[in-house]
C-alpha positions in Angstrom: 182.5 123.3 67.3 179.6 125.6 68.2 176.2 124.6 69.5 174.5 124.4 66.1 177.3 122.2 64.7 177.2 120.1 67.8 173.4 119.8 67.5 173.6 118.6 63.9 176.2 116.0 64.9 174.2 114.7 67.8 171.1 114.5 65.6 173.0 112.6 63.0 174.6 110.1 65.4 171.4 109.4 67.3 169.4 109.1 64.0 171.9 106.6 62.7 171.7 104.6 66.0 167.9 104.4 65.6 168.2 103.2 62.0 170.7 100.6 63.0 168.6 98.9 65.7 168.6 95.2 64.7 165.2 94.3 63.2 164.5 90.7 64.2 161.8 88.1 64.7 162.2 88.8 68.5 159.8 91.8 68.1 157.0 89.6 66.7 157.6 87.2 69.6 157.6 90.1 72.2 154.4 91.6 70.8 152.6 88.2 70.7 153.7 87.4 74.2 152.5 90.8 75.6 149.1 90.4 73.9 148.8 86.8 75.1 149.6 87.4 78.7 147.8 90.7 79.1 144.8 90.5 76.7 144.2 86.7 76.7 145.3 85.5 80.1 144.3 88.7 82.1 147.7 89.5 83.4 149.7 92.8 83.1 153.0 94.0 81.8 155.6 94.7 84.5 158.5 97.0 83.4 161.7 97.6 85.3 165.1 99.2 85.0 167.6 101.0 87.1 168.6 104.6 86.8 168.0 106.2 83.4 166.8 102.9 82.0 164.3 102.8 84.9 162.9 106.1 83.8 162.5 104.7 80.3 160.8 101.6 81.7 158.4 103.8 83.7 157.5 105.8 80.6 156.8 102.6 78.7 154.5 101.4 81.5 152.4 104.6 81.4 152.3 104.6 77.6 151.1 101.0 77.5 148.5 101.7 80.2 147.1 104.7 78.3 146.8 102.6 75.1 144.9 99.7 76.5 147.5 97.4 77.9 147.6 97.5 81.7 151.2 97.9 82.9 153.1 98.9 86.0 156.6 99.9 86.8 158.4 97.9 89.4 161.5 99.5 90.9 164.2 96.7 91.2 165.4 97.8 94.6 161.9 98.2 96.1 161.1 94.8 94.7 163.5 93.4 97.2 161.5 95.1 100.0 158.1 93.8 99.3 157.0 95.4 96.0 157.6 92.1 94.2 154.1 91.3 95.5 152.6 93.3 92.7 153.6 90.5 90.3 151.0 87.8 89.5 151.4 84.4 87.7 150.0 85.5 84.3 152.1 88.7 84.1 154.9 89.3 81.7 158.0 91.3 82.5 160.0 93.8 80.4 163.5 94.6 81.8 165.8 97.3 80.5 169.6 97.4 80.9 172.0 98.8 78.3 174.9 96.9 79.7 172.9 93.8 80.4 174.9 93.5 83.6 172.9 95.7 86.0 173.1 94.0 89.4 169.7 95.0 90.6 168.0 93.7 87.4 169.9 90.4 87.4 168.8 90.0 91.0 165.3 90.9 90.0 165.1 88.0 87.5 166.2 85.6 90.2 163.5 87.0 92.5 160.8 86.8 89.8 161.7 83.2 89.0 161.7 82.4 92.7 158.1 83.7 92.9 156.8 82.3 89.7 159.2 80.0 88.0 157.6 80.2 84.5 157.1 84.0 84.3 158.3 85.2 80.9 160.9 88.0 80.6 161.6 90.3 77.7 165.0 92.2 77.9 166.0 95.3 76.1 169.8 95.5 76.1 172.8 96.7 74.0 174.9 93.7 75.0 173.9 90.3 73.3 176.5 88.5 75.4 175.3 89.7 78.8 173.9 87.8 81.7 170.5 89.4 81.1 170.4 88.5 77.5 171.2 84.9 78.4 168.5 84.8 81.1 165.7 86.4 79.0 163.0 84.5 77.1 163.0 87.2 74.5 165.9 89.6 73.8 165.5 92.9 72.0 168.9 94.4 71.0 169.5 98.1 70.7 172.5 97.8 68.5 174.9 99.0 71.2 175.7 102.4 69.7 178.1 104.6 71.6 176.7 107.4 73.7 176.9 110.9 72.3 178.0 112.1 75.8 181.6 113.4 75.3 182.7 111.1 78.1 181.0 108.1 76.5 179.3 107.4 79.8 176.1 109.3 80.3 173.0 107.4 79.0 172.1 109.5 75.9 172.0 107.6 72.6 171.1 104.4 74.5 168.1 105.9 76.2 166.9 107.4 72.9 167.1 104.0 71.2 165.3 102.3 74.2 162.5 104.8 73.9 162.1 104.1 70.2 162.0 100.3 70.9 159.3 101.0 73.5 157.4 102.9 70.8 157.7 100.0 68.4 156.2 97.6 71.0 153.4 100.0 72.0 152.3 100.8 68.5 152.3 97.1 67.4 150.4 96.0 70.4 147.8 98.8 69.8 147.4 97.6 66.2 147.2 93.9 67.3 144.4 94.6 69.8 142.5 97.1 67.6 142.8 100.0 70.0 140.7 103.0 68.9 140.4 106.7 69.6 137.2 105.9 71.6 139.2 103.4 73.7 141.9 106.1 74.2 139.3 108.7 75.3 138.0 106.4 78.0 141.5 106.2 79.5 142.7 109.8 78.9 140.0 112.2 79.7 142.0 115.3 80.6 144.1 117.7 78.6 144.5 118.3 74.9 144.9 114.5 74.1 141.6 113.7 75.8 139.8 116.4 73.9 141.4 115.2 70.6 140.4 111.6 71.2 136.8 112.6 72.1 136.7 114.7 68.9 137.7 111.7 66.8 135.0 109.7 68.5 132.4 112.3 67.7 133.5 112.5 64.0 132.9 108.8 63.6 
């Protein structure tokens, strides 16, 4: 198989994985919970994940922040060395683990509940029977599609799907809070996106 054929196959597999993400009422609950804790109670969204999932969690935090929902990324290992102090009682936590068995994330849930027993947790995972899914208040399932990595190991398809799930959450929260181009321009002044947002504001 040449590169073009491989590319077509990868695009097909990952596209199918996205289309097969289970659509459930859990998304409505997740969006409502984020809006409630961040925009009504004055808390923030705290995201976390380990390894590649952690990079997706970090991207989600920055995207939420730029679209009007204050969010921070909490590294699960650094949380055990004092960074847990960033969490406040009215915050809501979004945890990502494809296996749902990531030790550092399981430990983080215990630490979070030890700090604030009632803090709500949303988990994105590919494993509905995992410890993280069982511990979460809201579970968003990826569908558990196999990785396109030829070894079946490297996070590839799973991280693509996680990113899309993050987009679903961000877009729906933006719509729920009525986030505008003017709001965006206030938070994203630099670069092309800042210019484009200010241009939309001027047109209105």
